[in-house]
C-alpha positions as CSV (number, residue, x, y, z in Angstrom):
1,M,-27.6,6.5,18.5
2,R,-25.4,9.1,17.8
3,I,-22.8,6.4,17.7
4,L,-24.4,5.0,15.6
5,A,-24.9,7.6,13.0
6,V,-21.3,8.3,13.4
7,L,-20.8,4.9,12.6
8,A,-23.0,4.6,9.5
9,G,-22.0,8.0,8.2
10,A,-18.3,6.5,8.2
11,L,-19.6,3.7,6.1
12,L,-21.4,6.1,3.5
13,L,-18.1,8.2,3.2
14,A,-15.6,4.9,2.7
15,W,-18.1,3.0,-0.1
16,P,-15.2,3.4,-2.6
17,A,-13.2,1.2,-0.9
18,F,-15.7,-1.3,-0.8
19,L,-16.4,-1.0,-4.5
20,N,-13.0,-1.4,-4.7
21,G,-12.2,-4.5,-2.6
22,Y,-9.8,-2.8,-0.5
23,P,-8.4,0.4,0.8
24,L,-7.5,3.4,-1.9
25,V,-3.9,3.7,-2.1
26,F,-1.1,5.5,-3.7
27,S,2.3,4.8,-4.3
28,D,3.4,6.8,-1.3
29,T,1.2,5.0,0.9
30,G,3.9,2.2,0.1
31,A,6.6,4.6,1.3
32,F,4.4,5.2,4.7
33,L,4.3,1.3,5.4
34,H,8.0,1.6,5.0
35,Q,8.6,3.6,7.7
36,T,7.0,0.7,10.1
37,A,8.1,-2.1,8.0
38,P,9.9,-5.2,9.6
39,P,13.0,-5.7,9.2
40,P,15.5,-6.2,7.1
41,S,13.8,-3.7,4.8
42,G,12.6,-1.4,7.7
43,P,11.6,0.4,9.8
44,L,12.9,3.0,7.6
45,V,12.8,6.6,7.6
46,I,12.2,8.5,4.5
47,W,13.9,11.8,3.6
48,D,11.2,13.3,2.1
49,K,8.5,12.6,4.4
50,P,7.3,13.0,8.0
51,H,7.8,9.9,10.5
52,I,4.4,10.9,11.4
53,Y,1.6,8.9,9.2
54,G,3.3,6.0,9.0
55,P,3.2,5.4,12.8
56,V,-0.4,6.4,13.3
57,L,-1.2,4.0,10.3
58,H,0.4,1.1,12.3
59,A,-1.1,2.4,15.2
60,F,-4.0,0.3,13.5
61,H,-3.2,-2.1,11.4
62,W,-0.1,-3.5,13.4
63,R,0.7,-5.2,10.0
64,V,-3.0,-7.2,9.9
65,T,-5.0,-5.5,8.3
66,L,-4.9,-1.9,6.3
67,W,-9.1,-1.8,6.3
68,A,-8.7,-0.6,10.1
69,P,-6.6,2.2,9.7
70,L,-9.4,3.5,6.9
71,A,-12.3,2.4,9.7
72,A,-10.0,5.2,11.5
73,Q,-10.0,7.9,9.4
74,A,-13.6,7.4,8.2
75,A,-14.9,7.7,11.9
76,M,-12.7,10.6,12.4
77,M,-14.0,12.5,9.5
78,S,-17.8,11.3,10.3
79,W,-17.3,12.5,13.8
80,L,-15.9,15.7,13.0
81,L,-19.0,16.5,10.5
82,W,-20.9,16.0,13.5
83,L,-19.5,18.4,15.8
84,V,-19.7,20.8,13.1
85,Q,-23.7,20.0,12.7
86,R,-24.0,20.4,16.1
87,A,-22.2,23.8,17.0
88,L,-24.1,25.3,13.9
89,R,-27.6,24.1,14.4
90,G,-27.5,23.9,18.3
91,A,-27.6,20.2,18.1
92,A,-27.1,17.3,16.0
93,A,-29.7,15.0,14.6
94,P,-28.8,11.6,13.0
95,W,-31.2,11.9,10.6
96,L,-29.4,15.1,9.4
97,H,-26.1,13.8,9.8
98,L,-26.9,10.9,7.6
99,A,-28.1,13.0,5.1
100,V,-24.6,15.6,5.1
101,C,-22.7,12.2,4.9
102,A,-24.7,10.8,1.8
103,A,-24.5,13.7,0.2
104,A,-21.1,13.9,0.7
105,A,-20.1,10.8,-0.2
106,L,-22.1,11.1,-3.5
107,L,-21.9,14.3,-4.8
108,T,-17.6,15.3,-3.9
109,T,-14.6,14.1,-3.4
110,A,-14.9,13.4,0.0
111,P,-15.0,9.7,0.0
112,F,-12.2,9.3,-2.4
113,T,-10.0,11.4,0.0
114,V,-11.5,9.5,3.4
115,A,-11.3,6.1,1.8
116,L,-7.8,6.9,0.5
117,L,-4.6,5.8,2.9
118,M,-2.6,9.0,3.0
119,P,-1.9,11.8,4.7
120,D,-4.1,14.2,2.7
121,V,-7.3,13.1,4.6
122,F,-5.6,15.4,7.1
123,A,-5.9,18.4,5.7
124,P,-10.1,18.5,5.7
125,A,-9.8,17.4,9.5
126,V,-7.0,20.0,10.5
127,L,-9.3,22.6,8.9
128,L,-12.1,21.3,10.9
129,A,-10.8,20.4,14.0
130,L,-9.1,24.1,14.3
131,L,-12.5,25.5,12.9
132,L,-14.1,24.2,16.4
133,L,-11.4,25.2,18.3
134,G,-11.3,28.4,17.4
135,F,-15.4,29.2,17.3
136,C,-16.7,26.2,18.6
137,R,-15.1,25.8,22.1
138,D,-18.2,26.4,24.2
139,A,-20.1,23.7,21.4
140,L,-17.5,21.0,22.7
141,T,-16.7,18.6,26.0
142,R,-13.3,18.9,28.1
143,A,-13.1,15.8,26.1
144,E,-14.1,16.4,23.0
145,T,-11.7,19.5,22.9
146,W,-8.7,17.4,23.5
147,L,-9.6,15.0,21.1
148,V,-10.2,17.8,18.3
149,A,-6.6,19.2,19.2
150,L,-4.7,15.6,18.9
151,I,-6.2,15.8,15.5
152,A,-5.5,18.5,14.8
153,T,-1.7,18.2,16.0
154,L,-1.4,14.9,14.5
155,G,-2.7,16.4,11.2
156,I,-0.6,19.2,10.9
157,A,2.7,17.2,11.1
158,A,1.8,14.6,9.1
159,H,2.3,16.9,5.9
160,L,4.3,19.9,5.4
161,S,1.3,21.8,3.2
162,H,-0.8,21.7,7.0
163,L,1.3,24.4,8.4
164,P,0.2,27.0,6.2
165,L,-3.4,26.0,6.1
166,A,-2.9,25.8,9.6
167,A,-1.6,29.2,9.9
168,S,-4.7,30.6,8.1
169,V,-7.1,29.6,10.5
170,V,-5.5,31.2,13.6
171,V,-5.1,34.7,11.2
172,I,-8.6,34.5,10.3
173,T,-9.6,33.6,13.9
174,L,-7.7,36.2,15.4
175,L,-9.1,38.9,12.7
176,L,-12.8,37.7,13.3
177,T,-13.4,37.3,17.0
178,R,-10.6,40.1,17.8
179,R,-9.6,38.2,20.9
180,L,-6.3,36.3,21.9
181,R,-7.9,33.4,23.6
182,P,-9.8,31.9,20.4
183,A,-6.6,32.0,18.4
184,L,-4.2,30.8,21.2
185,R,-6.4,27.8,20.9
186,T,-6.1,27.3,17.3
187,A,-2.1,27.8,17.5
188,L,-1.6,25.2,20.3
189,P,-1.9,22.5,18.1
190,I,0.9,24.3,15.6
191,L,2.5,24.3,18.6
192,G,2.3,20.8,19.3
193,A,3.0,19.9,15.6
194,V,6.6,21.4,15.4
195,L,7.7,20.1,18.8
196,L,6.5,16.7,17.1
197,L,8.4,17.6,14.1
198,L,11.3,19.2,15.1
199,A,11.6,15.9,17.7
200,T,11.1,13.2,15.2
201,N,13.3,15.1,12.2
202,W,16.0,14.8,15.4
203,W,15.6,11.1,16.2
204,G,15.4,10.0,12.3
205,H,17.8,12.6,10.5
206,G,20.2,14.0,13.4
207,R,18.9,17.5,13.1
208,A,15.8,19.3,15.0
209,V,14.5,20.8,11.3
210,L,11.1,20.9,10.6
211,S,12.2,19.4,7.2
212,P,15.9,18.2,7.1
213,H,15.3,18.6,3.0
214,G,12.8,21.2,2.2
215,A,14.5,23.3,0.4
216,T,15.0,20.2,-2.6
217,F,11.4,20.6,-3.6
218,A,11.4,24.4,-3.0
219,L,14.0,24.1,-6.0
220,A,11.9,22.1,-7.8
221,R,8.9,24.0,-8.1
222,L,11.5,27.4,-8.5
223,Q,13.1,26.0,-11.7
224,A,10.2,24.5,-13.2
225,D,8.6,28.1,-13.0
226,G,11.6,29.5,-14.4
227,P,13.3,32.2,-12.2
228,A,15.3,29.1,-10.0
229,A,17.0,27.5,-13.8
230,A,17.4,31.5,-14.7
231,V,19.9,32.2,-11.5
232,I,21.4,28.7,-12.3
233,R,22.3,30.2,-16.2
234,A,23.5,33.2,-14.9
235,R,25.8,31.8,-11.9
236,C,27.5,28.8,-13.7
237,P,30.0,28.0,-13.8
238,D,32.1,30.2,-11.4
239,S,29.2,29.1,-8.4
240,G,30.1,26.0,-8.5
241,W,27.5,24.3,-8.1
242,Y,26.5,20.6,-9.0
243,L,23.7,21.5,-11.1
244,C,25.9,23.9,-13.3
245,A,26.4,20.8,-15.5
246,F,22.6,20.7,-16.2
247,A,22.0,24.3,-16.7
248,D,21.0,23.5,-20.2
249,R,18.4,21.1,-19.4
250,L,16.1,23.4,-16.9
251,P,13.9,24.1,-16.7
252,M,12.1,21.1,-16.5
253,D,8.8,19.7,-15.0
254,S,9.1,19.4,-11.3
255,D,8.1,16.0,-10.8
256,A,10.4,14.7,-13.0
257,F,13.2,16.8,-11.7
258,L,12.5,15.4,-8.2
259,W,11.0,11.5,-9.6
260,S,12.5,10.7,-12.7
261,P,15.9,8.3,-12.5
262,D,17.7,10.3,-15.6
263,S,17.1,13.8,-13.9
264,P,20.0,15.6,-12.4
265,V,18.8,15.0,-9.3
266,N,18.6,10.9,-9.5
267,R,21.8,11.2,-12.0
268,G,25.1,12.5,-12.3
269,P,27.0,13.7,-15.3
270,D,29.3,11.2,-16.1
271,G,25.8,8.7,-16.1
272,T,26.2,7.1,-12.4
273,P,23.0,6.6,-10.4
274,R,22.8,9.3,-7.0
275,F,20.8,7.2,-4.4
276,L,19.0,9.5,-2.0
277,G,19.7,12.5,-4.7
278,G,17.2,14.8,-3.6
279,A,19.0,14.6,0.1
280,L,22.1,15.0,-1.1
281,L,21.2,18.0,-3.4
282,S,19.5,20.1,-0.3
283,V,22.4,22.2,0.8
284,E,22.9,23.3,-3.1
285,A,19.0,23.6,-3.4
286,G,19.0,25.9,0.1
287,A,21.4,28.0,-1.4
288,I,20.1,28.7,-5.4
289,V,16.6,29.0,-3.9
290,A,17.8,31.9,-1.2
291,E,19.3,33.1,-4.4
292,T,16.7,33.1,-6.4
293,L,14.4,34.5,-3.6
294,R,16.6,37.5,-3.2
295,S,17.1,38.5,-7.0
296,R,14.0,37.3,-8.7
297,P,10.9,38.0,-6.2
298,L,8.5,39.9,-8.5
299,E,9.1,36.7,-11.1
300,V,8.6,34.2,-8.0
301,A,5.7,35.8,-6.7
302,Q,4.0,35.6,-10.1
303,A,4.4,32.0,-10.8
304,M,3.3,31.4,-6.8
305,L,-0.2,33.3,-8.0
306,R,-0.2,31.5,-11.3
307,N,0.2,28.0,-9.7
308,T,-2.1,28.9,-6.5
309,L,-5.2,30.0,-9.1
310,A,-4.4,26.7,-10.8
311,Q,-4.6,24.9,-8.0
312,L,-7.3,26.1,-7.1
313,G,-9.3,25.0,-10.5
314,M,-8.1,21.4,-10.0
315,A,-10.0,19.3,-7.8
316,T,-11.1,15.9,-9.0
317,A,-10.5,12.5,-7.8
318,G,-8.3,11.4,-10.7
319,D,-5.1,10.6,-9.6
320,T,-5.8,9.0,-7.1
321,L,-7.8,6.3,-8.9
322,G,-4.9,4.5,-11.0
323,D,-2.6,1.4,-10.7
324,D,0.7,4.0,-10.9
325,H,4.1,2.1,-9.7
326,L,2.0,0.6,-7.1
327,R,3.2,-2.9,-8.0
328,A,6.9,-1.6,-7.4
329,A,5.9,1.0,-4.4
330,L,3.3,-0.4,-2.6
331,R,2.7,-4.4,-3.0
332,P,6.2,-5.3,-1.7
333,R,5.5,-3.6,1.4
334,I,1.9,-5.3,2.2
335,A,3.5,-9.0,0.6
336,E,6.7,-8.5,3.5
337,A,4.6,-7.4,6.2
338,F,1.2,-8.4,6.0
339,P,-0.6,-12.3,6.2
340,P,-0.8,-13.9,3.1
341,R,-4.8,-13.3,2.7
342,E,-4.1,-9.0,3.2
343,R,-2.1,-9.8,-0.1
344,A,-4.4,-11.8,-1.9
345,A,-7.1,-9.4,-0.9
346,Y,-5.3,-6.2,-2.4
347,D,-4.2,-9.0,-5.7
348,A,-7.9,-8.9,-6.1
349,A,-8.8,-5.0,-5.8
350,L,-9.7,-3.2,-8.9
351,Q,-7.5,-0.7,-8.4
352,P,-4.0,-2.5,-8.7
353,R,-6.0,-4.3,-11.8
354,G,-6.3,-0.5,-13.3
355,L,-10.3,-1.0,-13.3
356,L,-10.9,1.0,-10.5
357,R,-11.3,4.6,-12.8
358,E,-13.9,3.3,-15.0
359,A,-15.7,1.6,-12.3
360,V,-16.3,5.5,-10.3
361,A,-16.7,6.8,-13.9
362,P,-20.9,7.4,-13.0
363,V,-19.9,9.5,-10.4
364,L,-17.3,11.7,-10.8
365,W,-19.0,14.3,-13.5
366,L,-20.9,15.8,-10.5
367,H,-17.9,17.1,-8.7
368,G,-17.9,19.9,-11.0
369,P,-21.0,21.0,-10.7
370,V,-21.5,21.0,-6.9
371,L,-18.5,22.9,-6.1
372,L,-19.8,25.5,-8.3
373,L,-23.0,25.4,-6.3
374,G,-21.1,25.4,-3.3
375,A,-19.1,28.3,-3.9
376,A,-22.6,30.3,-4.1
377,L,-23.9,28.7,-1.0
378,A,-20.7,29.4,0.7
379,L,-21.1,33.5,-0.5
380,L,-25.0,33.3,0.7
381,A,-23.9,31.8,3.9
382,W,-20.9,34.4,4.8
383,W,-23.6,37.1,3.5
384,R,-26.4,36.1,5.6
385,A,-24.1,35.2,8.8
386,A,-22.9,38.7,8.7
387,L,-25.9,40.1,8.5
388,R,-27.2,37.9,11.4
389,H,-23.9,39.0,13.5
390,D,-23.7,35.6,13.7
391,L,-19.8,35.1,14.8
392,R,-19.8,30.9,14.4
393,R,-21.4,30.6,11.4
394,L,-19.5,33.7,10.2
395,G,-16.2,32.4,11.2
396,L,-16.8,28.9,10.1
397,V,-17.9,29.6,6.6
398,V,-14.8,32.8,6.1
399,G,-12.5,30.5,7.8
400,L,-13.2,27.4,5.5
401,L,-13.0,29.9,2.3
402,V,-9.5,30.8,4.0
403,G,-8.7,27.4,4.3
404,V,-8.8,25.8,1.1
405,T,-7.1,29.0,-0.6
406,A,-4.3,28.2,2.4
407,N,-4.5,24.9,1.0
408,A,-4.1,25.7,-2.6
409,F,-1.0,28.2,-2.1
410,A,0.4,25.4,0.4
411,T,0.3,22.9,-2.8
412,G,0.5,24.4,-6.1
413,A,2.6,27.5,-4.8
414,L,5.1,25.5,-3.0
415,S,4.9,22.3,-4.6
416,K,2.8,21.7,-8.1
417,P,-0.8,22.0,-8.7
418,H,-2.4,18.2,-8.6
419,L,-5.8,17.1,-9.1
420,R,-5.8,15.3,-5.5
421,Y,-4.2,18.4,-3.4
422,E,-7.3,20.2,-3.4
423,A,-10.2,17.7,-4.0
424,R,-9.1,16.5,-0.6
425,I,-10.4,19.3,1.2
426,L,-12.6,21.8,-1.2
427,W,-15.2,19.2,-1.1
428,L,-16.1,21.3,2.7
429,M,-17.5,23.9,0.9
430,P,-20.8,22.6,-0.7
431,V,-21.4,20.7,2.9
432,I,-20.3,23.3,5.6
433,A,-21.9,26.0,3.3
434,A,-25.3,24.0,3.2
435,L,-25.3,23.3,7.1
436,A,-24.7,26.9,8.0
437,L,-27.9,27.8,5.8
438,L,-30.2,25.4,7.8
439,P,-31.9,26.9,10.4
440,R,-31.4,26.2,14.3
441,A,-32.5,23.0,15.6
442,G,-36.3,22.3,16.7
443,P,-37.4,21.5,20.2
444,R,-37.4,17.6,19.1
445,E,-34.1,17.2,18.1
446,D,-31.4,15.8,20.2
447,S,-30.0,19.4,21.8
448,R,-28.3,20.3,25.1
449,S,-29.9,23.0,26.7
450,V,-26.8,23.0,29.5
451,G,-23.3,21.6,28.6
452,P,-20.2,19.5,30.5
453,A,-19.3,21.0,33.9
454,G,-22.7,23.6,33.8
455,R,-20.9,25.2,30.5
456,P,-24.1,27.1,28.5
457,G,-24.6,24.2,25.8
458,P,-24.6,24.5,21.9
459,A,-27.5,26.6,22.0
460,E,-27.3,29.3,24.4
461,A,-23.5,29.1,23.6
462,A,-24.1,29.8,20.0
463,N,-26.6,33.0,21.4
464,A,-23.7,34.0,23.7
465,A,-21.1,34.0,20.8
466,R,-23.7,36.7,19.0
467,A,-24.1,38.9,21.5
468,E,-20.3,39.4,22.3
469,W,-19.5,39.8,18.6
470,R,-22.3,42.6,18.3
471,A,-20.4,44.3,21.5
472,S,-17.0,44.1,20.1
473,Q,-18.4,45.6,16.6
474,A,-19.8,48.6,18.7
475,P,-17.7,51.7,19.1
476,G,-15.3,51.2,22.5
477,G,-16.2,47.3,22.0
478,R,-14.2,44.8,23.3
479,A,-11.3,43.5,21.3
480,G,-8.7,42.3,24.0
481,A,-8.3,38.5,25.4
């Protein structure tokens, strides 16, 4: 029954793909497919993307169909929500799980993240996985713990913005539990992700670093905000920087700076195209970024704060519904690597024909009001958990709020505010807050009084966690490992 409930929940969370007639895609999806494309065009190491999500996609599609990785993404998210319900309520009821998945699917941006073949799906997965490891370990079996940790590790490595998100969970876990062991459980997937990034970048780029050309992205953001553009004008022409020739064109939009064919990154002063211009610029970009941080720290901090706040207010599904650049960036990858029937299915879908946005428009207006309601529910759940000294519920609710804020910083302040960046994770707020406000499971629900290997089950573990938290708050309470 539990497996059927999780699978049914996955179907609900993936409904935009069924309406579209194909998994939702983005122009960057083509780059991830290129990472494991067959010769002669691939496999290809992409200069601006970790070599993680492409191989994960390939592990499921095997150049047969992209419906398989979509099914895996939907099942992963449904299963994590099942675990959260069980941890918060002491048991997981199939009917309630279906209700939660249906509400998330109809009232939030969740399905537009789950049905999208992009690393974005790992942002909510990483947050839930780490919160489960930090605050709900006793509610998990040993096998579940390892699988949750694996999801967190792959998810953190799949996109660099997930590193600050994960780090924020480690900090809040340490602050709330005041113990090292739970914090270490959340930190280990970060260590695994770092090692995975170092290994893949050494293999693909010849450098054991987290991001071989990340400085180019930092420069794009800092020049768009103004501080780096001012530094370039002040230091040129004496610095001899390549960008001195373009000082009069800066600042400019960060996306245009990175991707426009006529930007300083991609076309030289004489008009000659620069192949892999972002990679070529990375060394100089690092020097400019360092000088900007040293000489204009207050301006940089103010710009980061503005962008973080702007990102928090942008959480709709708008920029994942169109057909922008799909013909050039994605369709060739499907045509060269997949059977003809897959290409025909893609061509017949609503999204590449520019019809998806209109098809889903009737449900999009609900997202904003539901998020506002979710914010109120989260504050109420926070207050009630603190009043009842319920560390598990407090940890998940406060950790959720910290996580969505860290995500806004990692994407808005370090990249650029985009609709999908916060939409991918902010939908968790009403879902988790609502679960945290529900009463504990009744005797007829799918409860477990004894956990695996004789450990206490979820209900007993939650009671023990509350008692331990009360003890830690008392004078002389235990705060060590």
